[in-house]
C-alpha positions in Angstrom: 0.0 0.0 0.0 2.8 2.4 0.9 4.5 1.7 -2.5 1.2 2.7 -4.2 1.2 5.9 -2.3 4.8 6.6 -3.4 3.8 5.9 -7.0 1.0 8.4 -7.0 3.1 10.8 -5.2 5.7 10.6 -7.9 3.0 11.1 -10.6 1.7 14.2 -8.7 5.2 15.7 -8.6 5.5 15.2 -12.3 2.1 16.8 -12.9 3.0 19.9 -10.9 6.3 20.4 -12.8 8.9 19.1 -10.3 12.1 18.3 -12.2 12.4 14.6 -12.9 15.6 14.0 -11.0 14.1 15.8 -7.9 10.9 13.8 -8.1 12.9 10.5 -8.3 15.0 11.5 -5.3 12.0 12.7 -3.2 10.2 9.4 -4.0 13.2 7.3 -3.0 13.7 9.5 0.2 10.1 8.9 1.3 10.4 5.2 0.5 13.5 4.8 2.6 12.0 6.8 5.5 8.9 4.5 5.2 11.1 1.4 5.9 11.7 2.8 9.4 15.4 2.2 9.1 16.9 5.7 8.8 20.4 4.3 8.5 19.4 3.4 4.9 19.4 7.1 4.1 23.2 6.9 3.5 22.3 4.9 0.4 21.0 8.0 -1.3 24.4 9.8 -1.8 26.2 6.4 -2.5 23.8 5.3 -5.2 23.4 8.8 -6.6 27.1 9.1 -7.2 27.5 5.5 -8.2 24.8 5.9 -10.9 27.0 8.6 -12.6 30.4 7.0 -11.9 31.0 4.9 -14.9 34.1 4.9 -17.2 32.0 4.2 -20.3 29.9 7.3 -19.6 32.9 9.5 -20.3 32.2 9.1 -24.0 28.8 10.7 -23.8 29.7 14.4 -23.4 32.2 14.1 -26.3 29.6 12.8 -28.7 27.1 15.6 -27.6 29.8 18.2 -28.1 30.7 16.8 -31.5 27.1 17.3 -32.6 26.9 20.9 -31.3 30.3 21.8 -32.9 29.1 20.5 -36.2 26.0 22.7 -36.0 28.0 25.8 -35.3 30.9 24.9 -37.7 28.6 24.8 -40.8 29.2 21.1 -41.2 25.5 20.2 -40.6 24.5 22.4 -43.5 27.0 20.5 -45.7 25.4 17.2 -44.7 22.0 18.4 -45.7 23.3 19.6 -49.1 24.9 16.2 -49.5 21.6 14.5 -48.7 19.7 16.7 -51.1 22.2 15.8 -53.8 21.6 12.1 -53.2 17.8 11.8 -52.8 16.4 15.3 -53.4 15.5 15.0 -57.1 12.4 12.8 -56.8 8.8 13.4 -55.8 8.8 14.4 -52.1 12.5 14.7 -52.3 12.9 16.8 -49.1 11.1 14.1 -47.1 13.8 11.7 -48.2 16.4 14.4 -47.4 15.0 14.6 -43.9 15.5 10.8 -43.4 18.9 10.6 -45.0 20.1 13.7 -43.2 19.1 12.0 -39.9 21.0 8.8 -40.9 24.1 10.8 -41.7 23.9 13.1 -38.7 23.2 10.1 -36.5 26.8 8.9 -37.2 28.1 11.9 -35.3 26.3 12.6 -32.0 23.7 9.9 -31.3 21.1 12.3 -30.0 17.5 12.3 -31.3 16.8 15.8 -29.8 19.9 17.2 -31.6 18.8 15.7 -34.9 15.3 17.1 -34.5 16.4 20.6 -33.7 19.2 20.8 -36.2 17.3 19.4 -39.2 13.9 20.6 -38.3 14.8 24.3 -38.4 15.9 23.9 -42.0 13.7 21.2 -43.4 10.2 21.8 -41.9 9.7 25.2 -43.6 11.3 23.8 -46.8 9.0 20.8 -46.8 6.0 22.9 -46.3 7.0 25.1 -49.2 7.5 22.0 -51.4 3.9 21.0 -50.7 3.9 18.8 -47.6 1.5 19.7 -44.7 3.4 21.3 -41.9 2.2 18.8 -39.4 3.5 15.9 -41.6 6.9 17.6 -42.0 7.2 18.0 -38.3 6.1 14.4 -37.7 8.6 13.1 -40.2 11.4 15.2 -38.6 10.5 13.8 -35.1 10.2 10.2 -36.4 13.4 10.2 -38.4 15.3 11.7 -35.4 14.8 8.3 -33.7 17.5 7.0 -36.1 20.0 9.1 -34.1 20.2 6.8 -31.0 20.2 3.6 -33.0 22.9 4.2 -35.6 26.3 4.6 -33.8 27.4 6.4 -31.8 24.4 6.3 -29.5 24.1 8.0 -26.1 21.4 5.5 -25.0 23.7 2.6 -26.0 26.5 4.1 -23.9 24.1 4.2 -20.9 22.9 0.6 -21.5 26.5 -0.6 -21.8 27.5 1.1 -18.6 24.6 -0.6 -16.8 25.2 -4.1 -18.2 28.9 -4.2 -18.9 28.2 -4.9 -22.6 30.8 -4.0 -25.2 30.1 -0.5 -26.5 31.8 -1.4 -29.8 29.6 -4.4 -30.2 26.5 -2.5 -29.4 27.4 0.2 -31.9 28.0 -2.4 -34.6 24.7 -4.1 -33.8 22.8 -0.8 -34.3 23.9 -0.2 -37.9 21.4 -2.5 -39.7 18.4 -1.7 -37.4 19.1 2.0 -37.9 19.2 1.6 -41.7 16.0 -0.5 -41.6 14.2 2.3 -39.6 15.4 4.9 -42.1 14.2 2.7 -45.0 10.8 2.3 -43.3 10.4 6.1 -43.0 11.4 6.5 -46.7 8.7 4.0 -47.7 6.3 6.0 -45.6 7.4 9.2 -47.3 6.9 7.6 -50.7 3.3 6.9 -49.8 2.5 10.3 -48.4 4.3 12.1 -51.2 1.7 10.7 -53.6 -1.1 11.2 -51.2 -0.4 14.9 -50.9 0.6 15.1 -54.6 3.9 16.7 -53.8 5.7 17.9 -57.0 9.1 16.7 -58.0 11.7 18.9 -56.3 13.7 21.4 -58.4 17.3 21.0 -57.4 18.9 22.2 -60.6 21.2 24.6 -58.6 22.2 21.7 -56.3 23.0 19.5 -59.3 25.0 22.2 -61.0 27.2 22.5 -57.9 27.4 18.8 -57.3 31.2 18.6 -57.4 31.5 21.5 -55.1 28.9 20.0 -52.7 30.8 16.6 -52.7 34.1 18.4 -52.0 32.5 20.4 -49.2 30.7 17.3 -47.8 33.9 15.3 -47.4 34.8 17.5 -44.4 31.5 16.6 -42.7 31.6 12.9 -43.5 35.0 12.4 -42.0 33.6 12.9 -38.5 31.5 9.7 -38.4 34.4 7.8 -40.0 36.7 9.0 -37.1 34.2 7.8 -34.5 33.2 4.4 -35.9 36.4 3.6 -37.8 38.6 4.0 -34.8 36.3 2.0 -32.5 35.7 -0.9 -34.9 39.4 -1.1 -35.8 40.3 -1.2 -32.2 42.6 1.8 -32.4 40.8 3.9 -29.8 38.2 3.6 -27.1 34.7 5.2 -27.6 35.8 8.0 -25.3 39.0 8.6 -27.3 37.1 8.5 -30.6 34.6 11.2 -29.3 37.5 13.4 -28.2 39.2 13.0 -31.5 36.0 13.9 -33.3 35.6 17.0 -31.2 39.2 18.1 -31.9 38.5 17.5 -35.6 35.4 19.7 -35.6 37.2 22.5 -33.8 40.1 22.4 -36.3 37.7 22.4 -39.3 35.4 25.0 -37.8 38.2 27.4 -36.9 40.7 27.0 -39.8 38.6 25.7 -42.8 35.0 26.7 -42.6 35.9 29.6 -40.3 32.4 29.7 -38.8 33.4 28.5 -35.3 34.1 31.6 -33.3 35.2 31.8 -29.7 31.6 32.7 -28.8 30.1 29.7 -30.7 32.7 27.4 -29.1 31.7 28.6 -25.6 28.0 28.2 -26.5 28.7 24.6 -27.7 30.5 23.8 -24.4 27.6 25.4 -22.4 25.0 23.4 -24.3 27.0 20.2 -23.8 27.4 20.8 -20.1 23.6 21.4 -19.8 22.7 18.3 -21.7 25.2 16.0 -20.0 24.4 17.3 -16.5 20.6 16.7 -17.1 21.3 13.1 -18.2 23.7 12.4 -15.3 21.3 13.9 -12.7 18.5 11.7 -13.9 20.7 8.6 -14.1 21.9 9.2 -10.5 18.4 9.7 -9.2 17.1 6.7 -11.1 19.9 4.6 -9.6 18.6 5.5 -6.1 15.1 4.4 -7.0 16.4 1.2 -8.5 18.2 0.3 -5.3 15.0 1.0 -3.3 13.0 -1.2 -5.6 15.5 -4.0 -5.1 15.4 -3.5 -1.3 11.6 -3.8 -1.3 12.0 -6.9 -3.6 9.8 -5.3 -6.3 12.3 -6.3 -9.0 12.5 -9.8 -7.6 8.8 -10.1 -7.6 8.6 -9.0 -11.2 11.3 -11.5 -12.2 9.5 -14.3 -10.4 6.3 -13.4 -12.2 8.1 -13.6 -15.6 9.8 -16.9 -14.7 6.6 -18.5 -13.4 4.7 -17.4 -16.5 6.9 -19.5 -18.7 8.0 -16.6 -20.9 11.7 -17.5 -20.5 11.0 -20.5 -22.8 9.7 -18.2 -25.5 12.3 -15.5 -26.1 10.4 -13.8 -29.0 7.3 -13.4 -26.8 9.4 -12.3 -23.8 10.8 -9.4 -25.8 7.4 -8.5 -27.0 6.1 -8.3 -23.5 9.1 -6.4 -22.2 8.8 -4.0 -25.1 5.2 -3.3 -24.4 6.0 -2.5 -20.8 8.8 -0.1 -21.8 6.5 1.5 -24.4 3.7 2.2 -21.9 6.1 3.5 -19.2 8.0 5.6 -21.8 4.8 7.5 -22.6 4.9 9.0 -19.1 8.5 9.1 -18.1 11.7 10.6 -19.5 13.7 8.1 -21.6 17.0 8.2 -19.6 15.1 7.4 -16.4 13.2 4.5 -18.1 16.5 3.1 -19.4 18.3 3.4 -16.1 15.4 1.9 -14.1 14.4 -1.0 -16.3 17.7 -2.2 -17.8 19.0 -3.8 -14.6 15.6 -5.6 -14.2 15.0 -6.8 -17.8 18.6 -7.7 -19.0 19.1 -10.6 -16.6 15.8 -12.1 -17.8 16.8 -11.7 -21.4 20.1 -13.4 -20.7 18.3 -16.3 -18.9 16.1 -16.6 -22.0 19.1 -17.0 -24.2 18.7 -13.7 -26.1 21.8 -12.3 -27.7 22.9 -9.3 -25.5 23.5 -7.1 -28.5 20.1 -7.8 -29.9 18.4 -7.1 -26.6 20.5 -3.9 -26.2 19.3 -2.6 -29.5 15.7 -3.6 -28.7 15.9 -1.8 -25.4 17.5 1.2 -27.1 14.8 1.5 -29.7 12.1 1.0 -27.1 13.4 3.8 -25.0 14.0 6.0 -28.1 10.4 5.6 -29.1 9.4 7.4 -25.9 10.8 10.6 -27.5 7.8 10.8 -29.9 5.0 9.1 -27.8 2.5 11.5 -26.2 2.2 13.1 -23.8 5.9 13.4 -22.7 7.8 12.8 -26.0 10.5 15.4 -26.0 11.1 15.5 -29.7 7.4 16.3 -30.3 7.8 19.5 -28.3 11.0 20.4 -30.1 9.6 20.1 -33.6 6.3 21.7 -32.6 8.2 24.8 -31.4 10.4 24.9 -34.5 7.5 24.3 -36.9 5.1 26.5 -35.0 2.5 23.7 -34.7 0.0 23.3 -31.8 1.3 20.4 -29.7 -2.2 18.8 -29.7 -2.3 18.7 -33.4 1.2 17.1 -33.6 0.1 14.5 -31.0 -2.7 13.5 -33.3 -0.5 13.3 -36.4 2.5 11.5 -34.8 0.8 8.1 -34.5 1.6 6.8 -38.0 5.3 7.4 -37.3 5.0 5.5 -34.0 3.3 2.6 -35.8 6.1 2.4 -38.4 8.6 2.4 -35.6 6.7 -0.4 -33.8 6.7 -2.4 -37.0 10.5 -2.0 -37.3 10.9 -3.0 -33.7 8.9 -6.2 -34.4 11.2 -6.9 -37.4 14.3 -6.5 -35.2 12.9 -8.9 -32.6 11.9 -11.5 -35.2 15.1 -11.4 -37.2 18.1 -11.4 -34.7 20.7 -11.5 -37.5 20.0 -7.8 -38.2 21.7 -7.1 -34.9 24.2 -9.9 -34.6 25.6 -10.1 -38.2 28.1 -7.2 -38.0 29.4 -7.9 -34.5 30.0 -11.5 -35.5 31.8 -10.5 -38.7 34.0 -8.1 -36.7 34.5 -10.6 -33.9 33.1 -8.3 -31.2 
């Protein structure tokens, strides 16, 4: 009964606007006080710090900083021009550019929010001018931004790896095909809607005339993901070192080649990175405290026993479906980092006992949590593209469901066909 009171207390805090990390800490504090053993309060600072104290997490701020530096160095614009050159000359071309741009930009910073804000500001108005409804343009931007945390590098995969001691390089390699499948699914969706809205064929004559210049300029932007993934897969550098090298590369290019990265922009990039990283770490620390309390109260053990007694461990496909449904529902109401931090330590041991490949389950969990970024009412990317596209959030909530359904179909494909996640790690021996 007391745990139910805590749950509704947590929901109430969220409704009145208490920051998520503070709501999690307050809930765990009240829970520990409710045990009657006040000596347990020392667990709060221990677990809070321990939740943020992971070597693998050091890579996260470097990838975030790489993305912000690319935005302010003019490299993101070059990636968009490159995408327009590749897929922009067909009916609904800018919709394809939106997806391909997300795929390319995903290979740099691994953040859906960064993809949505960087690409949305340019492509939502352009897509509307081309003939797409503004709500569809915003929805496609939000949906395709989900590719960011799936194609490496991925911030969510780094968090997952830190919680499960899974190889980051292996997880990164496992995410390549699923990310491309998700991108292909959105391109098929754009093909359908381009004809439904009777969008004309894009006029990119100026882009084609300058194709060699665009290719030359794009090489600078495309080198960044090569530095990140090439070094990790080849084993030359750790993920943290590859992120640091990518940051250094973006600074050098931005200062000496594009000459768009001023001291002010560099400081703004550092400030934005510190804010984003701090928010993620605070939530992870607070969620770790709640996770410890749930273990102490044997809530996690009770859930594990329920799954074991149900016989789901003998049916790995069905187990992943059930766990995915749980994450999907919880993700509709809770911030994605908290969901990942809370549920990964509970779900991963069950997946291992069921014989599920750890890389496959890591990608499934990552996509599950990533989906929360566009599921109402919390989905952060919805609010980003609604603000950029000047669309009422209620209207976007109604229009976003086709993109959610497409993502769910891709999730089902990844669950059904494990080779999509295991092929590349096996080839590379990871």
